[in-house]
N, C-alpha and C positions, 0 to 999 in steps of 0.2 A: 555482581554489580547488584545493588540495590534499586529497584524501580520504586515510583512514586504511585500516587494514588491514580492520576489520570494520565492515559496514555495516547501517543500521538501515531498515528498510522498515515501515512501520505500517500500521493498518488505515483503512479509510474509516469513517468514525463511523456507528454502528448506531444505527436509532431504530425506531419503529411502522413497519412495511411500507406502502408506499405502493400497488402493484397490481401485478396479474400479466396477460401476455399472452405468447403465444406466435408470434405473427404479426410478424416483424421489420420487417413494410412498415407495422404501424402502432404500433411501438413508440415512434417521436416523438411520435405523437400522443396516445398513451395516458400517456408519462411527461413530456411537457412542461410548461413551465409555465403556469399557468392563466391568468396575466396577462401580456400581451406590453407590453415597454416601447418607447416609440419611439426610434429610433435618432438620436443627434446627427447634423447633415447631416456634422460634421467627420470623424466615422468611418466613413462610407457606402463609402470607397473601400478601406478596410482589413477591413469586415467580410464575409466571402461571404454569398452569399444564402442556403445552409442553414444560416445561424448567425443566432441571434436575441442581441440586445444585452440584457445585464444592468444593466452599471452601469460606472462609470470612477472614479478619483480621483487625486489628485496624492502621489506619492511620494517624499521624497528618497532620493538616490544611497546615502548613508551619514551616519551620525549628525552626523559634523561637517560636514558640507556643506549649502550651501543650494541647489544645481542641485539641480532635480527631473524626474522625468520622468512620465508619463502608465502608469497601469496599467488597461487596458480587459478587461474581463471579457464573455463573450459565453455562449451556452450549449452552446458545446465548447471554448473556449481561453481561454487568460489571454495577452493582449498587452503588452508593453511596447512604448510608442510614445514617440516623440520630442516634447517638448512644444511646440518652436519650428516644426518641419516637418511635425510630425503624421505622420510616416512611421514603417511598424511597422520595430523593432529586431531583435526574435524574440518567439516566443510558444511555449507549453507547451500540449498537449494534455491536456483535463481525464482522459483517461484512463489518462495517465500519471503522474499525481500518486498519491505512496502514502501521504503524510500532509500535512496543513496544521496548523499548529502556532503557537503565540502566546498562548493565554489562559494558560499556566503561566510564560511567562517573566518574568525581574525587570524586563524594559523592557516597560511599558506601551502601547508605539507598534511592536512587532517583530511580524513576521509571515513566518513559515518555510514555504516549500514545499519538501518532499523529494519528488523526482521520478525518472522513468526517463529516461536519455539514451539516444536512439537514434542509433547510431552509422552513420556514412557506411560503405557498402558495401565501398567501396576499402579503407578503415580497417580494418574488420572481416576483409576477405579475407587483407590484409596481416599482421595479428596471429595468425589462426590459420593459419601456415604457409601462407598463400596461398591456402587455400581459403575456401569459403562464397561470399558476394556477396549475397543480399539483406539491406537492411535488418533493424534488429533492433529488436522492440518488446515490451512484456511483454502478454502476451494475445493475441485477435484479435477482430476484429470483424465480426459478422455481416452488417453492411450494406454489406459490402465482399468477400464471399466467404470470410469469415472469416480474414482475414489484415489485421491492424490497422497493420502494417508500412509500409504503402505511404504514409503520409503525411508520412515522414520529409522534411524540407526543408533542402538545402544553406544557405539563405539564413538558416535560423534556429538554426543549428547554433553557438550562441553560450553553451552551457550553463555555462561555468565564467567566466565574467565577472568580474574580481576586485570591480570598484565595486560588485556586488551582496553582498559577503561581507565586512562589518567584522572586523577583526583580532581582535576578541574573541567571535567567534562559536563557538559549540560546534560540534566535529566530528562528524559522524556517529556516528564510532567512540566517542565519549564517551556517548552516548544509547542505546548498544548494551552496549559492552563492562562498561562500570561497573557494571549490573545484573547480568551474566551471572558476572560475579566474585563476585559475593555466593552462587552457586549452588557445589555441590562441583568440585574441580578435573577431575574426571572428565567434567563438564557443560560444559566450554568451549567458546567457539564461537571459531571462525576463518573467514576470508572464505571458504574452500573448503566450508564447510559442506553445499552444496548437491550437492557430489561426493561426499560422505562424509566432510568433513571434513579435507579437505586442508589441510596447515599455510602453502602460501604461498598458496593462495587461487587458484592459476591454472588448477585444474582440468585441468592437462594440455594446454592450449591454446596453447602459443607464448607465455606471460608475460600473456596477459589475462585480466583477473581482474575480479571482480564489480565494482571500485571504478571499472571503465571504463563503466559503465550506470547507476551513480546518483549524483544530486547534488542540492544543495540551492540555493536561493534565500533569500536573506534580504532583506525589505522593510521600510522605515520609515517609517510611517505618519505623517499630521500632528496625529492626535488617538487616544486609546484606542478612543471610540466607532466611528472609521472602522476602525481594525484590527479590532474585534469584529463590524463589519456584514461584512466581507470575511471573516471566519473563519467566520460562519453561513452566506454565500452558498455560500462554494466547497466549506464540507464537504456542502451540501444537494445541490450540482451533481454533485459526484464521486459521492455515493452514488446519486442517479438513473442516472446513468452505467455503474457498476458493477453496478445491480440488471438495468439492461438488458442488460448483457454476461453476468451468470451466469444470469438466468433463460433466455436465450434459447441458453445453451452448455451449461449443465449440468444446469439444476434443473427437472424436469420437473413439468408442472400436475399438481394445483393448489396444489402447495408454494411459497411465497415467500421471496425473498431477505431476508436480516435481517441479515448480518453477513460479512466475511470479515477475516482476519487473518494476517500474515505471521508463522512462527513457526518455530522450530527443532525437529524431532522427533528422538528418539533411537531408534534403531533397536536390532535385536538384539545387533548387534556393539558397542554403547555410541558409535556415530559420529551427530553431528548433521546433520540434512538440513534443508534450507531446505524449508519447504513453506506452502500458500497452503490455511488451514481455513477452509472456508466453511459458513456454517450457514444452513439454510432453515428453514422452519416444520413439518418433517418431519425433517430429517438433519443429519447432521455429515459435510462431505467432508474425506479428506486427497488434496490435490493437489501434483502434483508440480510442481517449478521448476527451469528447465533453467538450467543454469550453463555460462558465464557471463554469459548474455544477459540470466538472470532473468525470461526469458519464462513466461507461465502454460504447465503442460504438461497431463498426463492425471489424471483421477482413480485415484488407487492406489486407493483402498478408499473405501467410506461404513459408517454404520451408523445406524440411526434412533435418534435420540434418546431416545426411551421405551427404549431398551435398556440405557441408562446405570444404573448401580448404586451409584455414590458419585464424589466429586470431592476429590481431597486436596490442599492447601495448606501451605507449608511457611514458619515465620518465618524460616529460616537461609537460605530460596533463593525470596524473595518473587515472584521473577517465574518461577516453576514450577508447573504445574499438570500432576497426576495424574489419569487418568480411569480407572476400573475400571467394565467395560460387560460384560453378559452377552448379546453378540451370536449369535444361535443361526442368523441369517439367513446369516453369513458365519463358518465356524469358522475361516478361515486368518487372520483379526484377531485379532491378542492380546488378550487379556482386559484389560492393562494396557498404557495409553500416556502417554507422558511428552511435554511440549511445555514448551517455554522462550520464554517470551515476552519482549520487549523492555525489561517494568517492569511493576511492581505494579500500575498504571492499566490495561494490555492484558491482564494476568492475569484482574483483577478485571471487567472488560469481558467477555471470553469465558466466565467462571464464571458471571456474571448474565444474560448471554443464555442458557445452557443449563438453569438452573435455571429460567429463566422459561418458556422453550419445555416443559419437562419437566412442570411444574408444569399448563401448559394440555394437555397430552396426556394426561398420567395422571390428571389431578386429586389428584397426588400432591405431596408434597415431597421434589426430592432433596437428599441427604445431601451437605454439606460439612464433611470432616474438617482441621481446622486442626492441624499438629504442629510441634514445637520444630524436629526435623533431618529433613533429605532422608535417607530411606535409602540404602544404598550400593547395595542390589540396583537401586532406580531412577536414582541417578546413573548407573549402567553401562548402564542402557537394557535390562536382561534382565528 
């Protein structure tokens, strides 16, 4: 599947927090499912001993085909399994899933997974002017020394299998760029945004772009009910996966992970830089994203959510959120921060979470101002 110049990376779904624990050795037991499902004998050779069987279902290869395959879901991965031979074709780590979509699709049987593509070391090294080496993944995993990239599997590098993407599948670009065009022209996004808004998206790395690291899979289920079951299961499991990661990496106890969203932050020079916005029960974190690999980087800054003064949204740019804060804790952080989300839904998701947590912390209501037009001073990121 060919991806367009702009990529869309979406949040894992937020809900009430599950629990918190900082001992990585105890995380699996702490966050694991309370119900253990028996693994069907036919999948015992596929599922590693450190993974739990969750469910499986039959999927159509495309809308017009009667050929099927088995989708197998465990506590760690989604597997595509050949229906006849029962052999694994490829798999996707839950940690690499950026979003699970389908409940807004016009086709009630469609399930879409947007995920991070792990490049082969030889491919990455060749593209980046012969440099580099190690595999590339988004973020890290405390269970393997802080490096989540070691799970890349040459046998599973079938990320752009055309049979999984019907011709009428919307591109990743259409889900992001269409919403950003509604904002001011100075807020436009390019795939090089993580490197300061470079127009080509190559970030100066020998032509390699974010598109090399983001892909999508389209799945056709046999019924809407099955699609909905998979939406719920995948979203719950990915949320648990990211909660474990963020609480063991960035969020100190006793705060608890609530939500993370990938967005573009407009800096002082008016450039849009891709960021991971992480929200806990106490703070909001601005985390850098490396380009072009889209790995989670370091915390640029954070502020207590109780320091928020107002939130501003705009009818002319429904995917933009402007925060005003009184951050006496760190005076180097600008009083006004602008974020460009994928769409109105994600803007509302972040807005509602910030207001909910603010109310819980301060016992007061955080003002949300809705205006018609986005002021130029915001559009330019000043």
